[in-house]
C-alpha positions in Angstrom: 8.3 43.4 18.2 9.2 39.9 17.4 5.7 39.4 15.5 6.3 42.6 13.3 9.7 42.0 12.3 9.0 38.0 11.4 6.0 39.8 9.2 8.6 42.2 7.4 10.4 39.1 6.3 7.5 37.7 4.5 7.8 39.3 1.3 11.7 38.5 1.2 10.9 34.7 2.4 8.1 34.6 -0.4 10.7 36.2 -3.2 13.1 33.8 -2.1 11.1 30.7 -2.7 9.5 31.5 -6.0 12.9 32.3 -7.4 14.3 28.8 -5.8 11.4 27.2 -7.6 12.0 28.9 -10.9 15.7 28.1 -10.8 14.9 24.4 -9.9 12.5 24.4 -13.0 15.0 25.9 -15.3 17.1 22.8 -15.0 14.4 20.6 -16.6 13.4 23.3 -19.3 14.3 23.4 -23.0 13.6 25.2 -26.2 12.2 23.1 -29.0 12.6 24.2 -32.4 10.2 22.7 -35.1 12.3 23.3 -38.3 10.8 26.2 -39.2 10.5 29.5 -37.7 9.0 28.6 -34.7 9.7 27.4 -31.3 8.3 26.5 -27.8 9.1 24.9 -24.6 9.5 21.4 -23.4 10.3 19.7 -20.5 12.4 17.1 -19.3 10.1 14.4 -17.9 12.1 11.3 -17.4 15.8 10.5 -16.4 16.3 8.5 -19.8 15.9 11.6 -22.1 12.1 11.8 -22.6 10.9 15.2 -23.4 7.1 16.4 -23.3 5.8 19.3 -25.3 2.8 20.4 -27.1 2.0 18.5 -30.5 1.4 21.9 -32.2 5.1 22.9 -31.4 6.3 20.5 -33.8 3.4 19.7 -36.4 5.3 17.8 -39.1 8.6 19.8 -38.3 12.0 17.8 -37.4 12.2 18.9 -33.7 15.5 19.9 -32.3 16.1 20.9 -28.4 18.3 23.8 -27.2 19.2 24.2 -23.3 18.8 27.6 -22.1 22.6 28.6 -22.5 22.1 27.8 -26.3 23.5 24.2 -26.5 21.5 22.2 -29.3 20.6 18.7 -29.7 18.6 16.4 -32.1 15.6 14.7 -30.9 13.5 12.1 -32.3 9.5 11.6 -32.3 8.6 8.7 -30.1 4.9 9.4 -29.4 2.1 11.7 -30.7 -1.1 12.2 -29.0 -2.8 15.0 -31.2 -5.9 14.8 -29.1 -4.1 15.9 -26.1 -2.0 18.2 -28.0 0.8 16.2 -26.7 4.3 14.8 -28.2 7.0 12.5 -26.5 10.5 13.2 -27.7 13.7 11.8 -26.8 17.2 12.9 -26.9 20.5 12.5 -25.0 19.9 14.5 -22.1 23.1 16.7 -21.0 24.1 15.6 -17.3 23.2 19.4 -16.4 19.4 18.5 -17.1 17.4 16.7 -14.7 13.7 15.5 -15.2 11.4 17.3 -13.7 9.6 17.2 -10.2 6.0 16.0 -11.2 3.5 16.6 -8.6 -0.3 14.8 -8.5 -2.7 16.8 -10.5 -5.4 15.2 -9.1 -5.3 17.0 -5.9 -5.5 20.5 -7.3 -8.3 22.8 -5.8 -9.6 25.8 -7.6 -7.9 29.1 -5.8 -4.2 27.4 -5.7 -1.1 29.6 -6.9 0.4 28.5 -10.0 3.3 29.7 -12.0 3.7 29.5 -15.9 7.4 29.0 -17.5 7.9 29.1 -20.9 9.4 31.2 -24.0 6.9 34.0 -25.0 7.7 35.7 -27.7 11.5 34.3 -27.6 11.9 35.6 -24.2 13.5 32.4 -23.0 12.5 31.1 -19.5 9.8 33.9 -18.8 7.9 33.4 -15.7 4.0 34.4 -15.2 1.9 33.6 -12.3 -2.0 33.7 -11.4 -4.4 31.3 -9.8 -6.2 28.1 -11.1 -9.4 29.4 -11.8 -11.1 26.4 -12.7 -10.7 22.5 -13.3 -12.8 20.9 -16.2 -13.0 19.2 -19.5 -12.7 20.7 -23.2 -13.6 19.0 -26.3 -10.9 16.9 -28.1 -9.6 18.5 -31.2 -9.4 15.5 -33.4 -12.0 13.0 -32.2 -15.2 13.2 -30.0 -15.0 13.2 -26.5 -13.0 15.5 -23.8 -10.0 16.0 -22.2 -9.3 17.4 -18.8 -7.8 20.8 -18.5 -6.2 23.1 -15.7 -7.5 26.7 -16.0 -5.6 29.4 -14.8 -5.4 33.4 -15.1 -1.5 33.0 -15.7 -0.8 35.0 -18.7 0.2 33.0 -21.9 1.5 33.9 -25.1 3.4 32.2 -28.2 6.3 30.4 -26.9 4.8 29.3 -23.5 3.4 26.3 -25.5 4.8 23.1 -24.0 6.2 25.0 -20.8 5.5 23.9 -17.1 2.7 24.9 -15.1 4.1 24.7 -11.3 2.4 24.6 -7.9 4.0 26.1 -5.1 6.2 23.3 -4.2 8.0 23.6 -7.6 5.9 20.4 -9.0 4.9 20.1 -12.4 1.0 19.8 -12.4 0.6 20.6 -16.2 2.1 21.5 -19.4 0.5 24.9 -20.9 -1.1 24.8 -24.4 -2.1 27.8 -26.5 -4.5 26.2 -28.5 -7.2 24.7 -26.4 -7.6 28.0 -23.9 -9.8 30.9 -25.2 -9.1 33.9 -23.3 -7.9 32.1 -20.5 -4.5 30.0 -19.9 -4.8 26.0 -20.0 -2.8 23.3 -19.0 -3.0 19.6 -19.7 -3.0 18.1 -16.4 0.1 16.1 -15.2 -1.5 12.8 -14.0 -3.1 12.7 -18.0 0.4 13.3 -19.1 1.9 10.2 -17.2 -0.5 8.3 -18.4 0.4 9.2 -22.2 4.1 8.6 -21.3 3.6 5.4 -19.3 1.2 3.9 -22.2 4.1 4.9 -24.8 7.0 3.5 -23.3 5.3 0.4 -22.1 4.9 -0.5 -26.0 7.1 -3.0 -27.8 7.2 -0.3 -30.8 6.8 2.7 -28.9 6.5 4.9 -31.9 2.8 5.9 -31.9 0.2 8.0 -32.8 -2.8 7.8 -30.6 
């Protein structure tokens, strides 16, 4: 009887766990506006107000960021890595926002569960889920070479770009991008993003295009 009782509690436990992971992710999630009509997602990456999003979300626009409750802030472009479809922004982070817990994407395995969070078609903080279908490389967009990517079957749509891909501990394992994936969801791994951020913030003049 105890075994059956414990098994009946599993769906509730799973629901509570996934809900808690999403609520924690929302504390690091912002909406990134590009100064035109488009918007994507962004993630507080460091406590100093560093925000990571996709380069194609802002392009040549003047970015602004807003919290999920609608408060809006200006943001400065600190660095661009077009080949990775990444951009680093900086703003004064409200106290209610926290840097995202970042997991080591080098430890991922095919078949792991993953959740994508973003703002598809303007649905703020929408969540989709799936599994990691492959870990591989895709060609760089503006130069020769390749970049590591995470492919998932989590459904993505315009507005998911720049949002986090989470593991089952709530750790950020990647940033989703809509322009590299074809018919599958693709994310830039967190270890690639950390290298980009560390390289940028380690410069005397961090405003760079690489």
